[in-house]
N, C-alpha and C positions, 0 to 999 in steps of 0.2 A: 193296769188296764190298757188295752190297745185302743188308740183313737184312729179313725179313718177319714180323708179327702184326697183328691187327685191333684198333684202338683209336681211338675218336672220329673215325671216317671216314678214318683213315690206316692203311695196310697196312704193318705193321712186323714181320717174321718173326723177327728176331734174339733175341727174348726167350727162346725155347725152344732154338733151334739157331743159334748165332752163325755157323755156316759155311754157311748156306743159300745165300747168293750164290755161293759157291764150289761147293757141292753141285750146284746146278742150272745152273752155268756163266754166271751173270749177274755182270757186273763193276760192281756198284753197291754203295754203302753208305748207311746212314741209312734214313729212312722214305720211303715212296712214297705219294703221294696217289692217290685213285681216278682222277683225271684222268691222272696219270703211268702208272698201270697200263693205263688205256684206250688210251694212246698207244703201248704196247709192241707190237712185232711179234708176230704170231700165235704163232710158235714159242716166244717167251719166255712168253707167256700160258699156253700148254700146259705148259711146264716148271713154272710156278708151280702150276697146277692139279694136275698129277701129284704134286708134293710135298705139297700140301694134302690130297689124297685119301689118299695114303699115310700121312700123319700122322693123319688122322681114322680110318683103318682100324685103326691100332694101338690107339686108345682106344675103339673101338666096342664091344668086349666089356664094358667097364666102364661104358658109358653106359646110363642107365636110360631106357626108352621112356616118354614122357609118357603119362599115363592116357588122355587123349582119343584119342591115336594108337592105343593098344592096344585101346580100345573099338571104334574104327573097323575095325581089322584083324579083331577077333573077330567083329564083325557081318558083315563080308564073307565070312569063312570059314564062318560059319553059313549064309549064303545059298547058298554053293556046296554045302555038306553037305546042305542041304534041297532041292537041285535048283532053287532059285529063280534061280540065276546059274551061269555056267560060266566056266572059265578059258580064256584065249586064249593061243596060242603067241606068245611075245615077238617072234620073228623075223617072223611074219606081221603083227603089229601095227606094228612099226617100218616095214615096207614100205608101209603104208597111210597113215602120217602125212603130212599135207600133200597128199594126193591126192583129197580129197573135193570 
C-alpha cells in the first residue's frame, strides 16, 4: 500500500491515515517523490486530490484565516458594499476563462 504526507519534497500520506493507499485504491507503500506523483495516471492523481481535499475540509473549520487574507476579503467586501465593485456569477466566469 502507498501511504501519503508532505515532507521535504516527498509526498507521504501514511502519517495520519495509514490506510490511504487502500482507501483510494492505490497499491503502493512507502513515500512517493514529486516525480513519481507526476508520473501517475490521471485517475490516480484525482484520487489523491479527492482524498486531500476531503482531509482539508475536515480541518477547515478549526483553521485560522491569516490576517492579510482576512484584510483582503474585508476590503473586497467593502468595495461591493460601497458599489465600487460587483459580484460575478461563478458559472459565467468559468465559461469565459481561456476565451479572451
